[in-house]
C-alpha positions in Angstrom: 92.6 110.6 86.3 95.6 110.6 88.6 97.1 114.0 89.2 100.5 112.4 89.6 102.5 112.4 92.8 103.2 115.2 95.2 105.5 115.4 98.2 104.2 113.9 101.4 105.4 113.6 105.0 108.8 112.3 106.0 110.1 112.1 102.4 107.2 110.1 101.2 104.7 111.0 98.5 100.9 111.1 98.0 98.8 110.5 95.0 95.2 109.8 94.0 94.2 107.0 91.6 90.8 106.2 90.0 89.7 102.5 90.3 90.4 102.0 86.6 93.9 103.2 87.0 94.6 100.9 89.9 93.2 98.0 87.8 95.5 98.9 84.9 98.5 99.3 87.2 97.9 96.0 88.9 97.4 94.2 85.6 100.7 95.6 84.2 102.5 94.8 87.4 101.1 91.2 87.3 102.6 90.9 83.8 105.9 92.2 85.1 105.9 89.8 88.0 105.5 86.9 85.6 108.3 88.2 83.4 110.8 88.5 86.3 110.0 85.3 88.0 113.0 83.3 88.9 115.1 82.5 85.9 117.4 79.6 85.2 118.8 78.1 88.3 121.7 75.8 88.9 121.2 72.1 89.6 123.7 72.5 92.5 121.9 73.1 95.8 124.7 75.3 97.2 124.7 77.5 94.1 120.9 77.8 94.3 121.1 78.8 98.0 123.7 81.4 97.1 121.6 82.9 94.3 124.0 81.7 91.6 122.1 81.2 88.4 121.8 81.9 84.7 124.9 82.4 82.6 123.3 83.0 79.2 121.7 86.3 78.2 118.0 86.1 77.7 116.8 85.7 74.2 113.5 87.4 74.9 114.0 91.1 73.9 112.1 92.4 76.9 114.2 90.3 79.3 117.3 91.4 77.5 116.3 95.0 78.1 115.5 94.4 81.8 118.6 92.3 82.4 121.2 93.7 79.9 124.6 92.2 79.3 127.2 94.0 81.4 130.3 93.2 79.4 131.2 92.9 75.7 133.4 89.9 76.4 131.1 86.9 76.4 132.9 85.1 79.2 133.0 88.1 81.5 129.3 88.8 80.8 128.3 85.2 81.5 130.2 85.2 84.8 128.7 88.6 85.9 125.2 87.4 85.0 125.8 84.1 86.9 126.3 86.0 90.2 123.9 89.0 89.7 120.8 88.0 87.8 119.0 86.2 90.6 119.4 89.1 92.9 118.3 91.6 90.2 115.2 89.5 89.6 114.5 89.4 93.3 114.7 93.2 93.5 112.5 93.7 90.5 109.9 91.3 91.9 110.0 93.1 95.3 109.5 96.5 93.7 106.7 95.3 91.5 105.0 93.6 94.5 105.2 96.9 96.4 103.4 98.7 93.6 100.8 95.9 93.5 100.3 96.0 97.3 100.1 99.8 97.7 98.2 100.9 94.5 94.8 101.9 95.8 91.8 103.8 94.6 91.5 107.3 96.1 94.3 108.9 98.0 97.4 106.8 98.6 100.4 107.7 100.8 103.7 106.0 100.2 106.7 106.0 102.4 110.1 107.2 100.9 111.1 103.5 100.6 107.8 102.5 98.9 108.2 105.5 96.5 111.7 104.4 95.5 110.3 100.9 94.8 107.5 102.5 92.7 110.1 104.5 90.8 112.1 101.4 89.9 109.0 99.4 89.0 107.5 102.2 86.8 110.9 102.2 85.0 110.7 98.4 84.5 107.1 98.7 83.3 108.1 101.5 80.8 111.0 99.4 79.5 108.8 96.4 79.1 106.1 98.2 77.2 108.6 100.3 75.3 110.3 97.2 73.9 107.0 95.6 73.0 105.8 98.8 71.3 109.3 99.5 69.7 109.2 103.0 71.2 111.5 105.6 69.7 112.3 109.2 70.6 109.4 110.2 68.4 106.8 108.6 70.6 104.9 111.9 71.3 104.7 112.7 67.6 103.5 109.1 66.9 100.8 109.4 69.5 99.7 112.8 68.3 99.4 111.5 64.7 97.8 108.2 65.7 94.1 107.7 65.3 92.2 106.6 68.4 90.9 103.8 66.3 94.5 102.4 65.8 94.7 99.1 67.8 98.0 100.3 69.2 96.6 103.5 70.5 95.7 102.3 74.0 99.1 100.7 74.6 100.9 103.9 73.5 98.7 106.0 75.7 99.4 103.7 78.6 103.1 104.0 78.0 102.7 107.8 78.0 100.7 107.6 81.2 103.5 105.5 82.9 106.0 108.1 81.7 103.9 110.9 83.3 103.6 108.9 86.6 107.3 108.3 86.7 108.1 112.0 85.9 105.7 113.2 88.6 107.2 110.8 91.1 110.7 111.9 90.4 109.7 115.5 90.8 107.9 114.8 94.1 110.9 113.0 95.5 113.4 115.6 94.5 
């Protein structure tokens, strides 16, 4: 099992993953890439070229968590979303693609920039899984009390593993 991340050269980090961990990460990242694919776009070619897009908040709870409403006022929120969501989606896709491309079995070295992308993508993966699992602050108690035969157990353990990876990456970077 991965021992987490540790500081590397030039502000980067190093880690070691087993083949099964890489497979799991890539599977989760593929799911995330599908979720953050380009959203609603305008019919206007100029607006599409400028990245102006969706004005309505997503109805999917996971997407609502990944792209939260910025303002209480509906009109302000809609206008803000119109000008920012496409760029946010692009960033989330780029981060997820970095994880997909750099996750390798054995020892992996990441540049400082790649490590930052991993940090953001791990956060997005945790948010996605957390919404689906309805994670609360009592998650560690829930996992400790949960039988390994519980069909939710693998997903909760995966969420916990992602939390561990994110924590070790933060510690390695700072």
